[in-house]
C-alpha positions in Angstrom: 2.5 1.3 26.6 4.4 -1.9 25.4 3.5 -2.4 21.7 4.9 -5.6 20.0 4.6 -6.0 16.1 4.8 -9.4 14.7 5.9 -10.3 11.3 6.5 -13.5 9.6 7.9 -12.1 6.3 10.9 -9.9 5.4 9.8 -7.8 2.3 6.6 -6.5 0.9 4.1 -3.8 1.7 3.3 -5.0 5.3 6.8 -5.1 6.2 7.4 -1.5 5.1 4.3 -0.6 6.8 5.1 -2.2 10.2 8.6 -0.7 10.1 7.3 2.8 9.6 4.7 2.4 12.1 6.6 0.9 14.8 9.5 3.5 14.4 6.9 6.4 14.7 5.3 5.0 17.7 8.8 4.6 19.3 9.2 8.3 18.4 5.9 9.1 20.2 7.5 7.7 23.4 6.1 4.2 23.4 8.0 0.9 24.3 7.9 -0.5 20.9 9.2 -3.9 19.7 9.3 -5.9 16.6 9.5 -9.7 16.2 10.5 -10.8 12.9 12.6 -13.1 10.8 16.1 -11.6 10.1 16.5 -9.0 7.2 17.8 -5.6 6.5 14.7 -3.9 8.1 15.7 -5.0 11.5 19.0 -3.0 11.4 17.0 0.1 10.3 14.6 -0.3 13.2 17.1 -0.7 15.8 18.5 2.7 14.8 15.2 4.2 15.1 14.6 3.3 18.7 12.6 0.1 18.3 13.8 -3.2 20.1 14.1 -6.0 17.6 13.7 -9.8 18.3 14.7 -12.3 15.7 12.3 -15.4 15.3 11.4 -17.2 12.1 8.3 -19.0 11.0 8.7 -20.2 7.5 5.3 -21.6 7.0 2.0 -22.6 8.9 3.7 -26.1 9.1 6.7 -24.8 10.7 5.9 -25.8 14.5 9.3 -25.1 15.8 9.1 -21.6 14.3 5.7 -21.1 15.8 7.0 -22.2 19.2 9.9 -19.8 19.0 7.5 -16.9 17.9 5.3 -17.7 20.8 8.2 -17.8 23.4 9.3 -14.5 22.2 6.0 -12.8 22.4 5.2 -14.3 25.8 8.6 -13.1 27.3 7.8 -9.5 26.0 4.3 -9.5 27.6 2.8 -6.9 25.5 0.0 -4.5 26.2 -1.0 -4.8 22.6 0.2 -7.4 19.9 -0.1 -6.0 16.4 0.1 -8.6 13.9 1.2 -7.3 10.4 0.7 -10.2 8.0 -1.6 -12.9 7.2 0.5 -15.7 8.9 1.1 -13.6 11.8 -2.6 -12.9 12.1 -3.3 -16.4 12.4 -0.5 -17.5 14.8 -0.7 -14.3 16.9 -4.5 -14.5 17.6 -4.2 -18.1 18.1 -1.4 -17.3 20.8 -3.5 -14.6 22.3 -6.6 -16.5 23.0 -5.8 -18.3 26.0 -3.7 -15.4 27.5 -6.3 -12.6 26.8 -3.7 -10.3 25.3 -5.0 -7.5 23.2 -4.4 -8.1 19.6 -4.7 -5.9 16.4 -4.5 -7.6 13.1 -4.0 -5.4 10.0 -5.8 -6.9 6.9 -3.7 -5.2 4.3 -5.6 -6.7 1.4 -8.1 -9.0 0.1 -7.1 -12.2 -1.9 -7.6 -11.8 -5.7 -10.5 -14.1 -6.2 -12.4 -12.1 -3.6 -11.2 -8.6 -4.6 -14.4 -7.9 -6.6 -16.4 -8.0 -3.5 -14.8 -4.9 -2.2 -16.7 -1.8 -3.2 -15.5 -0.3 -6.5 -13.0 -3.2 -7.4 -13.2 -5.0 -10.7 -12.9 -8.8 -11.1 -9.2 -9.5 -11.1 -9.3 -13.2 -10.8 -11.8 -16.2 -11.3 -14.1 -16.5 -8.3 -13.1 -19.3 -5.8 -15.7 -20.6 -3.3 -13.1 -22.5 -1.4 -10.9 -19.4 -1.0 -14.1 -17.5 0.0 -15.2 -20.1 2.6 -11.7 -20.7 4.0 -10.8 -16.8 4.5 -14.4 -16.1 5.8 -14.6 -19.0 8.4 -11.1 -18.4 9.5 -11.5 -14.7 9.8 -14.8 -14.8 11.5 -13.4 -17.3 14.1 -10.1 -15.4 14.8 -12.0 -12.0 15.1 -13.8 -13.4 18.0 -10.6 -13.5 19.9 -11.0 -11.6 23.2 -9.8 -8.0 22.9 -9.1 -8.4 19.4 -9.7 -5.7 16.6 -9.1 -5.9 12.8 -7.6 -2.9 11.2 -8.1 -2.3 7.3 -6.3 0.4 5.4 -9.3 1.6 3.7 -13.1 1.8 4.7 -14.1 -0.1 1.5 -12.0 -3.0 2.9 -13.6 -2.7 6.2 -17.1 -2.9 4.8 -16.1 -6.1 2.9 -14.8 -7.6 6.2 -18.2 -6.8 7.8 -20.2 -8.0 5.1 -18.4 -11.0 3.7 -16.2 -12.3 6.6 -19.1 -11.3 9.0 -16.9 -9.7 11.5 -18.7 -7.7 14.1 -18.9 -4.1 13.2 -17.1 -2.8 16.3 -14.3 -5.0 15.7 -13.3 -3.7 12.5 -11.6 -0.2 12.1 -10.3 1.6 9.0 -7.0 3.1 9.4 -5.6 4.7 6.3 -1.7 4.1 5.3 0.7 7.0 5.8 4.0 7.9 4.3 7.1 8.0 6.5 8.7 11.2 7.5 11.3 11.3 4.9 8.5 11.3 2.2 6.5 14.0 4.0 9.9 16.1 4.1 10.6 15.6 0.3 10.4 19.1 -1.3 8.3 19.3 -4.3 10.3 19.4 -7.5 10.2 22.5 -9.5 8.4 20.9 -12.5 8.1 23.3 -15.6 5.1 24.0 -17.4 6.6 22.0 -20.4 7.2 18.8 -18.5 9.6 17.0 -16.2 12.6 18.9 -14.5 14.7 16.1 -13.1 17.1 14.0 -15.0 17.3 10.3 -14.0 18.5 7.5 -16.0 18.6 7.8 -19.9 15.1 8.8 -20.9 14.9 12.2 -22.6 12.6 14.9 -21.1 9.3 15.1 -22.9 6.3 17.5 -22.8 4.7 15.2 -20.2 6.0 12.2 -18.4 3.6 9.7 -16.9 5.0 7.4 -14.2 3.6 4.2 -12.8 5.1 2.5 -9.8 4.4 -1.0 -8.3 4.7 -4.7 -8.7 4.1 -5.9 -12.2 1.3 -8.3 -11.7 -2.3 -8.8 -13.5 -4.2 -6.9 -10.8 -2.0 -3.7 -11.7 -3.4 -3.8 -15.5 -0.3 -2.0 -16.7 -1.1 -3.0 -20.5 -4.2 -0.5 -20.0 -1.6 2.2 -19.4 0.4 1.2 -22.2 -2.6 1.4 -24.6 -3.7 4.7 -23.1 -0.1 6.2 -23.8 0.0 4.7 -27.2 -2.9 7.0 -28.0 -1.2 10.1 -26.8 1.8 10.6 -29.2 3.5 13.2 -27.0 3.5 11.4 -23.8 6.3 9.3 -22.5 5.9 6.5 -19.8 8.3 5.6 -17.0 7.6 2.1 -15.3 9.2 1.7 -12.0 8.9 -1.8 -10.6 9.3 -5.4 -11.6 7.3 -8.6 -11.2 5.9 -11.6 -13.1 3.9 -9.6 -15.8 7.0 -7.8 -17.0 7.5 -10.0 -20.0 3.9 -9.5 -21.2 4.2 -5.6 -20.5 7.3 -5.5 -22.6 5.4 -7.4 -25.4 2.7 -4.9 -25.1 4.9 -2.0 -25.5 6.6 -3.6 -28.6 3.3 -4.4 -30.0 2.1 -0.9 -29.5 5.1 0.4 -31.2 6.1 3.0 -28.5 9.4 1.5 -27.3 11.1 4.9 -28.0 8.7 6.5 -25.3 8.6 3.9 -22.7 11.4 3.2 -20.0 11.3 0.0 -17.6 13.7 0.8 -14.8 12.9 -2.3 -12.7 12.6 -2.4 -9.1 14.0 0.6 -7.2 14.8 0.9 -3.4 14.2 4.6 -3.5 11.3 5.7 -6.2 11.5 9.4 -5.0 14.0 10.4 -7.7 11.8 8.7 -10.5 8.6 10.3 -9.2 10.5 13.7 -9.1 11.2 13.5 -12.9 7.5 12.8 -13.8 4.4 14.9 -14.2 1.6 12.6 -13.4 1.3 9.2 -11.6 -1.2 6.7 -13.4 -2.4 3.6 -11.6 -5.0 1.8 -13.7 -5.5 -1.3 -11.2 -8.6 -3.5 -11.1 -8.3 -3.6 -7.3 -6.6 -1.6 -4.6 -6.8 -0.8 -0.9 -4.9 2.2 0.2 -1.9 2.2 -2.3 1.4 3.4 -1.0 2.4 4.4 -4.6 -0.4 7.0 -4.6 0.7 8.4 -1.4 4.2 8.6 -2.3 3.4 10.5 -5.6 1.2 12.7 -3.7 4.2 13.5 -1.3 6.1 14.8 -4.3 3.2 16.9 -5.5 2.0 14.8 -8.4 -1.5 14.7 -9.6 -2.9 11.1 -9.9 -4.9 9.6 -12.5 -6.2 6.2 -11.1 -8.9 3.6 -11.2 -11.7 4.5 -8.8 -11.4 1.0 -7.1 -11.4 0.1 -3.4 -10.0 2.8 -1.2 -8.5 5.0 -3.8 -11.4 7.4 -3.9 -11.0 7.8 -0.1 -7.5 9.2 -0.9 -7.9 11.0 -4.2 -10.6 13.4 -4.7 -11.7 13.2 -8.4 -11.1 16.7 -10.1 -9.1 18.0 -6.9 -6.1 15.8 -6.6 -6.3 14.0 -9.7 -8.7 12.2 -11.9 -10.5 9.0 -11.3 -11.8 6.6 -14.1 -13.4 3.2 -14.3 -11.2 0.2 -14.1 -10.6 -1.2 -17.5 -11.7 1.9 -19.3 -8.7 2.5 -21.6 -10.2 5.3 -23.5 -11.3 7.1 -20.3 -7.7 6.5 -19.0 -6.3 8.0 -22.2 -8.7 11.0 -22.0 -7.8 11.8 -18.4 -4.0 11.6 -19.3 -4.6 13.6 -22.4 -6.4 16.3 -20.4 -3.4 16.7 -17.9 -0.9 16.6 -20.7 -2.4 19.6 -22.5 -2.9 21.7 -19.2 0.1 22.3 -17.3 -1.7 24.7 -14.9 -4.3 22.1 -14.0 -1.4 19.5 -13.4 0.1 22.1 -11.0 -3.0 22.8 -9.2 -4.0 19.3 -8.7 -0.5 18.3 -7.7 -0.5 21.0 -5.0 -3.9 19.9 -3.7 -2.5 16.3 -3.5 0.5 17.4 -1.5 -1.7 19.3 1.0 -4.0 16.4 1.3 -1.1 14.1 2.0 0.3 16.4 4.6 -2.9 16.9 6.4 -4.1 13.3 6.5 -1.8 10.5 5.1 1.6 10.7 6.8 2.8 7.8 9.1 2.2 10.2 12.1 -1.4 10.2 11.5 -1.5 6.3 11.0 0.5 5.8 14.1 -1.8 8.1 16.3 -4.9 6.4 14.9 -3.4 3.0 15.8 -2.7 4.3 19.3 -6.2 5.1 19.8 -7.3 1.6 18.8 -4.5 0.1 21.2 -5.8 2.4 24.1 -9.3 1.2 23.5 -8.1 -2.5 23.8 -5.8 -1.9 26.6 -8.6 -0.3 28.9 
């Protein structure tokens, strides 16, 4: 099968996902290509058996770029065109309409003004009727492209697409994200019963280290985590990531008087060493789909304390792989972290369950094979 993945951006979750899936599909023996703007991800893919083709479309108004993308895709004559970001989803399905090519569009997430419409999510931005109508009308029309399927990373998002974008039920399929082979092969660190075992950076070891991983933006609600840790005097907090909310997070840490127990290490190309030195991953977001931070933490044998939003309960089993709390419930978040802080045996038990669940259901091989089943349905 000839598979062509289309990207119009060079960094972010959709790019990482597309790179991992394309490489895995090539490893499974398929003729796999990626059309994308130039970037470091292209060199990595070429080394993993994927044919790369450079085409840049900087915006929806970039007519020349759209023409270049269209020419590249037509020349490749794919059996299936997989569209990996929103701009690619618009251009690719418009391109496919007159040609009848099979298309798969991954709806990685929902705009913040609509996030509360996804099962379990909290309100994370003011409702915007214009955004709702524009997205709903556009997705409903594009989903009618012949031989087209919308893939979501969680059943909760699939339900949203059917109910609020009114996409036909048989044209929406949930395919969870998966971690790359290097994550699945990570040995579980030998965490001691007293706390972290690895030394990274300058933060001293402590009875329990809680790690957060992601982009610092309002939907992630990192200040809730800061407040919860402030109520647990023996717990340290490791914040791995960066973003527009970093100044307000730093202010929250200072106001809580816990700067001596919190370290902000910024964005890290490889978060594995930082996860290895932690005892618990915390993700108090107001909305999520199938967060890679959770999957990566589970790969390193970490129990997860997270908000029960979106697709998170589809990954983390409450009381088995971690503890789920209501979004915005700072006291509940502190209680869950406190429970794991005082019970090292429970941490180890949940961490082991998390690793087993990751290996059984949430690797990129699982994701790639599920996507191939969708492709085969379209190709036939």
